[in-house]
N, C-alpha and C positions, 0 to 999 in steps of 0.2 A: 678417430682422434679423441672422441669423448671417452671411450674406454681407456685409452692411454692416460688421459688426464686423471680419471678416477683411480687408476692403478697407482700413478705417481702420488696422488694425494693420500691414498691409503698407506703407501710405503712411508711417506713422510710422517703421517700420524703414528704409525707403528714405531718408527724410529724415535719420535718425540716421546711417546709413552715409555718406551724401553729405556731411553736415557734418563727420563724423570724417575723411573723406578730404580734404576741403577744408582743415580745420584742420591736418592732417598736412602738406599741401602748403605751407601758410603757414609752419609751423614749420620745415620743411626748407629753405625759401628764406630764412628769417630769419637763420640763421647765415651764409649766403653774403653777405647784405647787411651783416651786422656785420663779416665779414671784409673786404668791399669797403671799408667805412667805415674800418677800421683800416689798410687798405692805401692809402687815398686820400692820407694825408700824404706818401707816397713820391713827391714831386713832381720832384726835380731831382738832377742830379749837378753837380759843380763846373764842368764844361765846357759843358753845355747842359741844357735842360729834359729830364727823363727822359720815357719813353713815357707814364707815368701823368699827368704834368703836361700833355702835349700834348693829352690828351683832357679834362682837367679844368680847364685854365686857361681862365678866362672872358673874359679881357681882356689885351691887350698894348698898352701905351701908351708914348709918349715924353712925359715930364712934367718939370716943374721944381719943386723943393721951395720952397714959399712960406712955410711956417710950421712951426716945431718948438716947440710950446708947452712951457715949462718946461725942466727938465734931465732927461737920461737917468739912471735909477737905476744905481748901481754893479752890475756883473755878479756880484760876490761875494755880493750879498744874495739874489737870486732871479732866475730866468729869467722873461722877460716879452716881450710884444709891445707896441711903442710906436706910437701912431697919429700920423701927420704929414699935413699938408695939402700937396697938389701942385696945380699948374695944368697941365691936360692940353694939350700942344702938338699932338699928333697921335695918332690911334688906328691901331695897326698891325694888330691882330686884334680882332674883336668889335665891339660897339657901345657907345658911351658919349657922351651928349649934353652933360651939364654941363661947365663950364670947370674946376671944382674937383673934386678927388677926395681921399678920405681913405684912406691906405694904412698898414697895420700892418707893422712890421719886427721880426723876432725879434732880441733883444739887440743894439740898434743901435750900441752902443759897440765891438762886435767886427767887424772887416772881414769881409765876406761869405765870402771864401775861407778864413778862419781858423776858421769854426764847426766844432767837432770833436765836439760832444756828439751825443746821439740826434737832434737836429733837423737835423743835417748833410744828411739826405736831403730836407729841406724848405726849405733855404736855399742859394742859390748866387749867384754873380755876382762882379764885380770891384770893386764899390764898397768903398772903404777907410774912408770917413767920411761921415756924413750931416750936411749943412749947408745952410742956406737959400741958394738961388740955384743949387744943383747941378742939372744936367740928367741925367736917368737914363732908361734903357729898363727898364720894369717888366713882369714876367710876374705876373699877379694872379689870385687866386681869391676867390670870395665864396660864402658867408659865411666869416669868419675861422675859425669853429669847425670847418670842414672839416679844418683843419690844426692849430689851436691851441685848447686848451680851458682853459688856465690863466690866469695874471694878464695883464691888458691895461691898459696905461697910456693912458687915453683922455680927453683934455680936450674932446672933441667929442661927448660923450654926448647933448647936446641937438640935434645936427645931424640933418637929414632925409636927408643923403647916406648911401648904402650904404658900408660899410667893407670894404676889400679887404685880403687878405694877400699880400705880395710873396714869391713862391717864388724869384724871381730878380731881382736889381737890378744892372744894368750901367751904367757911365758912358756917357753918350751925347754925341756930338760936336755 
């Protein structure tokens, strides 16, 4: 009986030490993940997608703006991402099957190259103005929350399509 009790006690100690070591490994990796999540928004520079965006952009497409529902909010009110509908003309990188795609743009009233606030690292391109019919090359990530966690102006909340965030938007010929 004494031997059984010692064996059980040894097993419990081993299990406790193992779980403590495992928990410590999890907690030591958690800050790295949090740091990676905070670093994830650093997607672009004004000239080209930054190294972080090359690994985290999920899709690059040539697309035409087909719908901008409503009006853009004035930028002096608050910062936001505005969801627009595009028709995909071609997929440059990644895989995307539907003809339509929903894309969020940060403060769409400001030309991409003139974004100067903290989001500058997450927005680039040469698009000056968003209007229906415009053809653009878009570097996209999903979900939008990878880059933006605040206000989203979304008239497509009932859509089954995934929503992407444009880290870069260039005029396409």
